[in-house]
N, C-alpha and C positions, 0 to 999 in steps of 0.2 A: 808113551802110551802105545800099547799094542793095537794093531789094526786088524779088525775082523773083516775077512774078505766077503764082499757082497756077492756079486756075480762077476766072474772074470771078463773084463772088457765091456762091462755094462754099467752105465751110470744110473744111480738111484734117482728116479723121477717123482716118486710119491711115497707116502707112508704105506699105501696099500702094497707096493712092491716090497717094502721092508717087512710087512706082516707076512707076505707070501714066502719070503726067504726064511724068516724066523720059524714059521710053521714047519718047514722041512727039517729043522734042527731037532724037533721032538723034545723041546725043552721042558715041557710040563708033564712029562709022562709019569713022574713019581709024585705029582702034587695031589694030595687027597681032596682038596677043595676045588670044585669046578671053577670058582672065580679066583683061584690062585692064593689070595690072602687067606690064611688059616682062620676058620670060624667066621667067614664072611657073613654079613647080615646081622651080626650080634654086637652088643655093647663093647665087647673085647676089642673090636676094630678101632673104636674111638680112643680107647686107652692106648692101644698100640701106636696109633698115628701121632699121639703126643709124645710118647716115650721114645719113639725111634728118631726123633730129631737129634742130629749131631752124635749119633752112636750107631753101633752095629746091631742088626736085628737079633743076633744070638744073645746079646745082653738084655734086650727087651724081653725075650722069651723067659729069661730068669726072673725078671720083675713080674711078669704075668703069672708065672708059676707061684711066686711068693704070695700074690694076691689071691690066687685060687686056693692055696693051702689054708689061708685064713678065712676063706669064704667071703672075701671083700670085693670080688670082681663083678660088682653090680653098680648100677647108677646111684641108687639110694645109699649104698654102703660107702662109696667114695665121697659122695656129697656130704656125708655126716662124719667121716673118719677124722680122727685127730691128725692134724697136719704133720706133726713130727713122726708119728707112727707110719703114716703114708710114705713119708720120705725114706724111712728105713726099709720099707717093703720094696720100693722101686729103686733103691740105691744102685743095683747093678747097671741101670740105664745111664748113669752119669747125670751131672747137673741136677741131682735129685731134689735139692731144696727148692730150686726154681720150678722144676717140673711138678713137684707135689703141689705147690701153690697154684700153678696154672691149671692142673688137672682137677683139683678140688673146686676151684672157682668155676671152671667150665661145667662140671657136673652140677654144681649148685644152680647155675644159670639154666641148664637144661631142665632141671626139676621145676624151677620157677616159671620158665616160659613154655614148657611143653608137658610137664607132669610126669610122663614116663618115656621110656626109650622107644616104644612102638609109635607113639604119637610124634616123637622127635623125628623118626625115620621118614614118616609120611609128610611132615610139614616144614622141616628145617630148610632154610635157604642158604645159598653160598654167602650172601651178604651177612646173614646172622653169624655164621661161622667166622667170617673174616673180622667181625667186630669183637670177637673174643680175644682176650689177651693171650698171646703165644700161639695163635692159630694163623699160619700164613697160607699162601695159595696152595702149596703142595699138601699140607695137612688137611685143609678144607676139602680139597678135591679127593683125597684118599678116603675121607669119611663119607663123602657123598657117593663115591663109586663103590667102595667095598662094604660100608655099613648100611647105606641107604639104597644101593642098587640103582643109582641115578646114571643117566647117560653122560658121564663125565670122564674124560681121559686125564689121567694123572701124569704130570710131567715132573721128573726128578733129575738129579745129577747123572744118573745112569743113562737116561734118555739123551741128555745134552752131550755127554761124552761119546756115546755111540754115534750120534749124528755128526759130531765134530770129526770123529775118526773116518767118517764116510764123506767128508768134505762139505758138510753143512754147518753153518753157524747162525745163530739167532740172537737178536738183541735183547729179547725179553722172554719171560715165562709165557706170556700171552701169545707172542708170535710163534713160539715153538708149539704150543698147544693147538693153535689154529692150524698149523701145517699138518700136525698129526691127525687131527679130526677131519680136516678137509679131504685128505687122501682116502680115508675110510668111507666117509659119507658119499663122496662122488663116485665111488666104485663099489657101492654096497651090494650090487648084484653079484659082482665077482667075489666079494667077501663071503657071501652065503655059499657060493660054489666050493669054497675051500674046505668047508666042514661037512662031515657026513650027516649031521643033523643040525637043525636050525638053532642058533643062539640069538638072544636079543642083543641089542646094541650095547647095553651095559656090560653084559658078560664078554662080548667081543673086546671092548675097551679094557676090561680088567685083565683078561688073558693076554692081550697084546702088551700091556704094561708089564705083566708078570714075565713074559718071554724076554723082554728087554732086560729086566733085572737079572734073570737067571743067566742070560748070555753074558752080560757085563761081568757078573761074578765069576763065571767059569773061564772067561778070557782075560780076567783082571784088567778090564778097560778102565 
């Protein structure tokens, strides 16, 4: 694993210091979406969060494009789509039969319990998401952060590998997430000073996570 140099001779003491260092890297300069994840705040994020499991995002983009070409990238469309045809459309993402079943079931439950995507955004809970087949902690938090704009920090393998390369190891998802959130919330006044204009906490979390992913990809962490 390649090591990303933090500050020479300086130990990382909090996630705020990590955010401060990452911001200097200018990692999101070419990102069209303010919240990093493309088309944040839309149903597309929900689909992407399921399809990106165990595969590269570039393959997910192919699947999303297939759904868009057929005008099926909507909650009602996927909830009612033939499962075999859905599997064909999302085939580039891998594990397509399993993902098709889980995505369709998730969409059917969204329609049943919330009616439409806008009501889902406002009212869904983390507990509800985690009760859905195939939705783990990372997927649930990605949906909450990037689709629903909740104040949730997403922890993924990139986050874990970056922190490990800097000498930090955590026993669980929850422990790492708590460390990341704690450093931001306890230094929120300093966080606000980092930016030229004020972001809400949801956007700060989404951009922070995005910076980690972009750095990890560029450094092959």
